C-alpha positions as CSV (number, residue, x, y, z in Angstrom):
1,E,188.5,25.9,57.6
2,D,188.7,28.0,60.8
3,R,191.8,29.8,59.4
4,K,189.9,30.6,56.2
5,Y,186.9,31.9,58.2
6,Q,189.1,34.1,60.3
7,V,190.9,35.6,57.2
8,A,187.6,36.2,55.5
9,M,186.0,37.9,58.5
10,S,189.0,40.1,59.1
11,A,188.1,41.8,55.9
12,V,184.9,43.2,57.4
13,D,186.5,44.2,60.8
14,L,188.1,47.5,61.6
15,P,191.9,47.7,61.2
16,A,194.0,47.1,64.3
17,G,194.1,50.2,66.4
18,V,191.0,51.9,64.9
19,T,188.1,52.2,67.3
20,Q,184.5,52.5,66.2
21,D,184.3,56.1,67.4
22,A,187.4,56.9,65.3
23,A,185.8,55.3,62.3
24,F,182.6,57.3,62.8
25,D,184.6,60.5,63.1
26,F,186.4,59.5,59.8
27,F,183.0,59.0,58.1
28,E,181.7,62.4,59.2
29,K,184.8,64.3,58.1
30,N,185.5,62.5,54.8
31,L,182.5,60.6,53.3
32,T,179.6,62.4,51.7
33,T,176.2,62.1,53.4
34,E,174.8,60.3,50.3
35,L,177.4,57.6,50.2
36,L,177.3,57.0,54.0
37,H,173.5,56.8,53.8
38,I,173.7,54.1,51.0
39,F,176.4,52.2,53.0
40,N,174.1,52.0,56.0
41,E,171.0,51.3,54.0
42,C,172.6,48.3,52.3
43,G,174.1,47.0,55.6
44,V,177.8,47.3,54.8
45,P,179.8,46.4,58.0
46,V,181.5,49.3,59.6
47,G,185.0,47.9,59.1
48,L,184.4,47.4,55.4
49,Q,182.9,50.9,55.1
50,F,186.1,52.3,56.7
51,K,188.4,50.4,54.3
52,L,186.4,51.3,51.2
53,G,186.1,54.9,52.4
54,Q,189.9,55.4,52.3
55,H,189.7,55.7,48.5
56,F,186.0,56.2,47.7
57,K,184.5,59.2,49.4
58,N,181.5,60.1,47.3
59,V,178.7,58.3,45.3
60,K,180.0,59.3,41.8
61,K,183.4,57.9,42.4
62,F,182.1,54.6,44.0
63,S,179.8,54.1,41.0
64,T,183.0,53.5,39.0
65,Y,184.4,50.9,41.4
66,A,183.8,48.2,38.8
67,D,182.0,47.7,35.5
68,T,179.9,44.6,36.4
69,R,178.7,42.7,39.5
70,S,181.3,40.0,38.9
71,D,184.0,42.7,38.7
72,V,182.9,44.0,42.1
73,R,183.3,40.6,43.7
74,A,186.7,40.2,42.0
75,A,187.8,43.6,43.3
76,L,186.7,42.7,46.9
77,K,188.7,39.5,46.7
78,A,191.8,41.2,45.3
79,D,191.7,44.4,47.4
80,H,190.3,43.2,50.8
81,A,190.7,39.3,50.7
82,L,186.9,39.2,50.9
83,E,185.3,36.1,49.2
84,A,181.8,34.7,49.6
85,T,182.7,31.5,51.3
86,N,180.0,31.4,54.0
87,Q,176.8,33.2,55.0
88,D,178.6,36.1,56.8
89,T,181.0,36.9,54.0
90,R,178.4,36.3,51.4
91,A,176.2,38.9,53.1
92,A,179.1,41.4,53.2
93,V,179.8,40.9,49.5
94,A,176.2,41.2,48.6
95,S,175.9,44.5,50.6
96,V,178.8,46.0,48.6
97,V,177.3,44.9,45.3
98,S,174.1,46.6,46.4
99,V,175.9,49.8,47.2
100,W,177.6,49.7,43.8
101,E,174.3,49.3,42.0
102,S,172.6,52.0,44.0
103,C,175.5,54.4,43.4
104,R,175.4,53.8,39.7
105,E,171.6,54.5,39.6
106,F,171.9,57.5,41.9
107,S,174.8,59.0,39.9
108,A,173.1,58.5,36.5
109,K,169.8,60.0,37.8
110,E,171.6,62.9,39.4
111,S,173.5,63.8,36.2
112,E,170.2,63.6,34.3
113,V,168.4,65.9,36.7
114,K,171.2,68.4,36.8
115,A,171.4,68.6,33.0
116,E,167.6,69.0,32.8
117,A,167.6,71.7,35.5
118,R,170.4,73.5,33.7
119,V,168.6,73.5,30.4
120,L,165.3,74.7,31.9
121,G,167.0,77.3,34.2
122,V,165.5,76.0,37.4
123,S,167.0,74.6,40.7
124,R,167.9,71.0,40.6
125,P,165.3,69.1,42.7
126,I,166.7,67.3,45.7
127,T,166.4,63.5,45.4
128,Q,164.6,61.4,48.0
129,T,167.9,59.7,48.9
130,E,169.6,63.0,49.6
131,H,166.7,64.2,51.7
132,Q,166.6,61.0,53.7
133,A,170.4,61.1,54.2
134,M,170.3,64.7,55.5
135,R,167.5,63.9,57.9
136,I,169.2,60.8,59.3
137,S,172.4,62.7,59.7
138,Y,170.7,65.5,61.5
139,E,168.7,63.3,63.8
140,K,171.8,61.3,64.8
141,T,173.5,64.5,65.9
142,F,170.6,66.7,67.3
143,G,167.7,64.3,67.9
144,S,164.3,64.0,66.3
145,L,163.2,66.6,63.7
146,D,159.6,67.7,63.5
147,E,158.0,68.6,60.1
148,V,157.4,72.1,61.4
149,V,161.1,73.0,61.4
150,E,162.3,70.5,58.8
151,P,163.4,72.5,55.7
152,S,161.2,71.9,52.6
153,A,162.6,70.3,49.5
154,D,162.3,73.6,47.6
155,Y,164.4,75.4,50.2
156,L,167.0,72.6,50.4
157,S,167.2,72.5,46.6
158,T,167.9,76.2,46.4
159,K,170.6,76.0,49.2
160,M,172.3,73.0,47.6
161,E,172.5,74.7,44.3
162,E,174.0,77.8,45.9
163,V,176.6,75.6,47.7
164,E,177.6,73.8,44.5
165,N,178.0,77.1,42.7
166,G,179.9,78.7,45.6
167,E,177.4,81.5,45.7
168,I,175.5,81.2,49.0
169,V,173.2,84.1,49.7
170,A,170.9,85.0,52.6
171,S,167.4,84.0,51.6
172,P,164.4,86.3,52.3
173,L,162.4,84.9,55.2
174,S,159.4,84.2,52.8
175,D,161.7,81.7,51.0
176,V,162.6,79.8,54.2
177,T,159.8,77.2,54.2
178,S,159.3,74.1,56.2
179,K,158.1,70.6,55.1
180,R,154.8,71.0,56.8
181,K,154.2,74.5,55.5
182,V,154.7,73.4,51.9
183,K,152.4,70.5,51.4
184,T,151.1,71.2,48.0
185,L,153.0,70.5,44.8
186,G,152.9,73.2,42.1
187,I,153.8,72.5,38.5
188,Q,154.3,74.6,35.4
189,T,154.4,73.6,31.7
190,S,156.4,74.9,28.8
191,V,157.1,74.0,25.2
192,D,160.7,73.8,24.1
193,A,162.1,74.6,20.6
194,G,161.5,71.0,19.5
195,G,157.8,71.2,20.3
196,H,158.1,69.0,23.3
197,V,155.9,69.8,26.4
198,R,157.9,69.9,29.6
199,I,156.4,69.8,33.0
200,V,158.5,71.1,35.8
201,K,157.9,71.6,39.5
202,Q,157.0,75.1,40.5
203,R,158.8,76.7,43.4
204,N,156.6,77.2,46.4
205,K,157.0,80.6,48.2
206,G,156.0,81.1,51.8
207,S,154.9,84.3,53.6
208,L,156.8,86.6,55.9
209,P,156.5,85.9,59.6
210,Q,153.4,87.7,60.9
211,N,154.1,87.2,64.7
212,T,156.6,86.1,67.2
213,E,155.7,82.4,66.8
214,D,156.0,82.5,63.0
215,L,159.4,84.1,63.4
216,R,160.5,81.5,65.9
217,T,159.6,78.7,63.5
218,V,161.5,80.3,60.7
219,L,164.5,80.8,63.0
220,R,164.5,77.1,64.0
221,V,164.7,76.1,60.3
222,V,168.0,78.0,60.0
223,L,169.2,77.5,63.5
224,C,171.5,74.6,62.5
225,L,173.7,77.1,60.7
226,A,174.5,78.8,64.0
227,W,175.6,75.5,65.6
228,L,178.1,74.9,62.7
229,L,179.9,78.2,63.0
230,P,183.3,78.3,64.8
231,R,183.3,79.6,68.4
232,E,185.6,81.5,70.7
233,D,185.5,82.6,74.3
234,A,182.6,84.9,75.0
235,H,182.6,88.2,76.9
236,K,185.1,88.7,79.8
237,A,182.1,88.9,82.1
238,T,181.1,85.3,81.3
239,Q,180.6,83.1,84.4
240,A,180.0,79.7,82.7
241,D,183.0,77.6,81.5
242,H,181.0,75.9,78.8
243,G,179.7,78.9,76.9
244,G,181.0,80.1,73.5
245,A,180.3,82.8,70.9
246,F,180.7,83.6,67.3
247,Y,181.6,87.2,66.5
248,A,181.4,89.2,63.3
249,G,181.7,92.8,62.2
250,A,183.9,95.7,63.4
251,F,186.0,95.8,66.6
252,L,187.8,98.5,68.6
253,R,190.6,97.4,71.0
254,G,193.0,99.7,72.6
255,G,192.7,102.3,69.9
256,L,193.0,99.7,67.1
257,Y,190.2,99.6,64.6
258,G,189.5,96.7,62.3
259,L,187.2,93.9,61.1
260,R,187.0,90.5,62.6
261,S,188.6,87.7,60.6
262,T,185.2,86.0,60.3
263,C,184.2,88.8,57.9
264,N,186.5,87.1,55.3
265,S,186.1,83.5,56.4
266,H,182.3,83.3,56.7
267,P,180.7,86.2,54.7
268,F,177.6,84.3,53.5
269,S,176.7,83.1,57.0
270,I,177.2,86.6,58.3
271,Q,174.8,87.9,55.7
272,C,172.1,85.5,56.9
273,F,172.2,86.9,60.4
274,T,172.6,90.6,59.5
275,R,169.5,90.2,57.4
276,L,167.6,88.8,60.4
277,L,168.6,91.8,62.5
278,R,167.7,94.3,59.8
279,E,164.2,92.8,59.4
280,R,163.5,92.5,63.1
281,F,165.0,95.8,64.1
282,P,164.4,98.3,61.2
283,N,166.3,101.6,61.4
284,Q,168.6,100.4,64.1
285,V,172.3,100.6,64.0
286,F,174.7,97.6,64.4
287,T,178.3,97.4,63.3
288,S,178.9,94.0,64.8
289,F,177.0,91.0,66.2
290,G,177.7,88.0,68.3
291,I,175.9,84.6,68.6
292,F,176.1,83.4,72.2
293,F,175.8,79.7,73.0
294,N,174.7,79.1,76.6
295,V,176.6,82.1,77.8
296,L,175.8,83.4,81.4
297,T,177.2,86.9,82.0
298,S,177.7,88.5,85.4
299,M,176.8,92.1,86.2
300,H,178.6,94.5,83.8
301,R,178.1,97.4,81.5
302,D,179.4,97.6,77.9
303,S,180.9,101.1,78.3
304,R,183.2,100.8,75.3
305,N,180.3,100.3,72.9
306,A,179.1,103.1,70.8
307,A,176.0,105.0,72.0
308,F,173.5,102.7,70.3
309,P,171.4,99.9,72.0
310,N,172.1,96.2,71.7
311,L,169.6,94.2,69.7
312,L,168.7,90.8,71.2
313,L,167.0,88.0,69.2
314,A,166.6,84.4,70.5
315,L,167.5,81.8,67.9
316,S,166.5,78.8,70.1
317,S,163.7,77.9,72.4
318,F,164.5,78.0,76.1
319,A,162.8,78.8,79.5
320,G,164.1,81.8,81.5
321,G,167.3,83.4,80.4
322,E,166.0,87.0,80.7
323,V,168.4,89.9,80.7
324,W,168.1,92.1,83.8
325,Q,168.6,95.7,82.9
326,E,169.2,98.5,85.4
327,E,166.2,100.9,85.3
328,P,165.0,103.4,87.8
329,G,161.5,102.5,89.0
330,G,161.9,98.9,88.1
331,H,160.5,96.2,90.4
332,V,163.3,93.7,90.1
333,L,166.3,94.3,92.4
334,R,169.8,93.1,91.8
335,A,173.1,93.8,93.5
336,V,175.3,96.1,91.5
337,Q,178.8,96.7,93.1
338,G,177.4,95.9,96.5
339,T,174.2,98.0,96.2
340,L,170.7,96.8,95.5
341,V,169.6,98.5,92.3
342,E,166.1,98.7,90.6
343,G,165.7,97.2,87.2
344,R,163.5,95.1,85.0
345,L,163.7,91.8,83.1
346,L,163.9,91.7,79.3
347,D,162.2,88.5,78.2
348,V,164.5,87.5,75.3
349,A,162.9,84.1,74.9
350,A,159.5,85.6,74.2
351,S,160.3,88.4,71.8
352,P,163.1,90.5,70.3
353,Q,164.4,93.0,72.9
354,V,166.4,96.3,72.9
355,L,169.1,96.6,75.6
356,Q,170.8,99.9,76.6
357,A,174.0,98.0,77.2
358,H,176.4,100.9,76.9
359,L,174.5,103.0,79.5
360,R,173.1,100.5,82.0
361,F,174.3,97.6,84.1
362,H,172.9,94.2,83.0
363,C,173.3,90.5,83.5
364,T,171.9,87.2,82.3
365,E,169.3,85.3,84.4
366,P,169.5,81.5,84.7
367,W,167.7,79.4,82.1
368,S,166.9,75.8,81.1
369,G,167.4,74.3,77.6
370,D,169.9,75.5,75.0
371,R,170.1,79.3,75.0
372,V,171.3,80.6,71.6
373,V,171.0,84.4,71.3
374,L,171.9,86.7,68.4
375,V,173.1,90.1,69.7
376,G,173.7,93.1,67.4
377,F,175.8,95.9,68.9
378,S,177.8,98.9,67.7
379,V,181.4,100.1,68.2
380,D,183.0,103.4,67.1
381,C,183.9,103.2,63.4
382,T,185.6,106.5,62.8
383,G,189.0,104.8,62.5
384,L,188.0,102.3,59.9
385,Q,189.3,102.6,56.4
386,N,186.9,103.3,53.5
387,S,187.3,99.8,52.1
388,Q,186.4,98.3,55.6
389,I,183.2,100.5,55.8
390,C,182.2,99.2,52.3
391,Q,182.9,95.6,53.4
392,L,180.6,96.0,56.4
393,L,177.9,97.4,54.2
394,D,178.3,94.5,51.8
395,L,177.9,92.1,54.7
396,G,174.6,93.7,55.7
397,F,175.7,95.8,58.8
398,V,174.1,99.2,59.4
399,V,176.9,101.7,60.2
400,V,176.9,105.2,61.5
401,Q,180.1,107.0,62.2
402,T,180.3,108.6,65.6
403,P,183.2,109.5,67.8
404,A,184.0,107.0,70.5
405,E,181.6,107.6,73.4
406,K,181.5,105.9,76.8
407,G,177.8,106.5,77.6
408,G,177.7,105.0,81.1
409,L,177.2,105.9,84.8
410,S,180.0,106.7,87.1
411,E,178.0,105.4,90.0
412,P,175.5,102.5,89.8
413,H,172.9,104.4,91.9
414,Q,173.1,107.6,89.9
415,S,169.8,108.7,88.2
416,F,169.6,108.2,84.4
417,P,169.3,111.0,81.9
418,P,166.5,110.5,79.3
419,L,167.5,107.9,76.7
420,P,168.3,109.4,73.3
421,P,165.6,108.4,70.8
422,V,166.3,106.3,67.8
423,L,165.6,108.6,64.8
424,T,163.9,107.3,61.8
425,S,164.1,108.5,58.2
426,G,162.7,112.0,58.0
427,A,162.4,112.5,61.8
428,P,162.8,116.2,62.9
429,T,166.2,117.0,64.2
430,S,164.7,118.5,67.4
431,Q,164.2,115.0,68.7
432,A,167.9,114.6,69.1
433,E,168.6,117.9,70.9
434,G,169.7,117.6,74.5
435,T,171.0,114.1,74.2
436,G,174.6,115.1,74.2
437,Q,175.4,112.8,71.3
438,V,178.1,114.2,69.0
439,A,177.9,112.8,65.5
440,R,179.0,113.7,62.0
441,S,177.6,113.5,58.5
442,F,179.3,110.8,56.5
443,Q,178.9,109.7,52.9
444,V,179.4,106.0,52.1
445,P,183.2,105.9,51.6
446,C,183.6,103.4,48.8
447,P,187.0,103.5,47.0
448,G,187.2,106.4,44.6
449,A,184.3,108.3,46.2
450,Q,184.5,111.7,47.8
451,V,184.1,111.7,51.6
452,N,182.4,114.9,52.9
453,A,181.9,115.9,56.5
454,G,178.8,117.8,57.3
455,P,178.0,120.2,60.1
456,G,179.6,119.1,63.4
457,A,182.5,117.3,61.6
458,R,185.5,116.4,63.7
459,G,183.4,116.7,66.9
460,Q,182.6,120.4,66.4
461,A,178.8,120.2,66.7
462,S,176.7,123.3,66.0
463,S,175.0,124.6,69.1
464,S,172.1,126.0,67.2
465,S,171.0,122.7,65.7
466,A,171.1,119.0,66.4
467,P,174.0,117.0,65.0
468,E,173.4,115.6,61.6
469,V,173.7,111.8,61.5
470,Q,173.6,109.8,58.3
471,L,173.0,106.1,58.5
472,L,174.9,103.8,56.1
473,C,172.6,101.0,55.0
474,P,173.3,98.1,52.7
475,G,172.4,98.9,49.1
476,A,172.0,102.6,49.6
477,Q,174.5,105.5,49.2
478,T,173.2,107.5,52.2
479,G,170.3,107.4,54.6
480,Q,169.1,109.8,57.2
481,V,168.7,108.6,60.7
């Protein structure tokens, strides 16, 4: 009897050499969230989950494990030597039978909902099981999730449909709604060709953020996307060993022009963040961006950047973490190359900030909490190919071609010249006079189009008028800056 009990219980234990941590890692990488949620809800032992998961990795496939309840029991006996001989093994068998029944019901309902949504031309509503599974998975990884930042069912349904169709796009901020914000349920009715009245759920639409707090709430809804992106070492001036960064857009290294590999591997994610930058910093130029995760930088200046400011936008909530920027007349002193220099603090955690990183020394102040910051910046794009410029525009970057310019100070205590203003559409050219900025006119160089250089082309700026600069914006052929 003891021998039979040991054999029966070995069916629900993890295989020799497999730890519980290794099993959980296998679940995360191979099993769908829905199947794992049903496994846990029905109380299937971890060892049995691991064995079943070797061949059944999603709900639809597990729903075909057997045709009847008795067939499920027979399969468990044949495949895993699991037979209901005592209370423990009987409970294990019952849990698998419950999983099989739940998977059959879930799969049938999902197919029905998908078919109906396809016929009506609406997004497939997310099921309660899917929603619960997502929430449980998130909370196990990141902790509790408040309704203020929990994505609404409408938003999740839209994103899931985009993922299934392989057509993920950046949503307008008015479409990024939380569970608390969308409390009411709208419905709409229609009559099909057969005279049947159909009632479908109406998609709720939110409003654009009206202030900093509204924006912060929206950003927290989509913050999880940033955590999932691959990371690399941050800026060479980084002090901390644990920080990391995700970069996208154009680069210039030792005279070599190009686009980062992420432009091809993560185009849809990139579009989400370029859209945020365009909405929060209208009429500003950025050819690249970086998402910095808990990165502490020492005193430095981005002298190789193009002569446009960095755009700073906090994606997480944290305390402190300001950016000190060199500025004459400032009341905050910091040591720059052995000399105390005046400056001021840019409160990134409180609101979006503009940093003259190419001109002025700057560094990161200490902080508490997880500091995730989106930084838009610009590099010289004159050496990029026409197709690369078009790809940047498709990804949502705002490009202006200017010759490489090291706009910095030779000495940290030298006085600053007036900062060149950021010109908006239709601004008089006299505003740019005296800045020393050399630029050229540039048409969007899509394949097959003519590229025309205007006054000041090839660095020969007219002395009688300000340089003409044309901004390349997504979705537009040309734009004056």
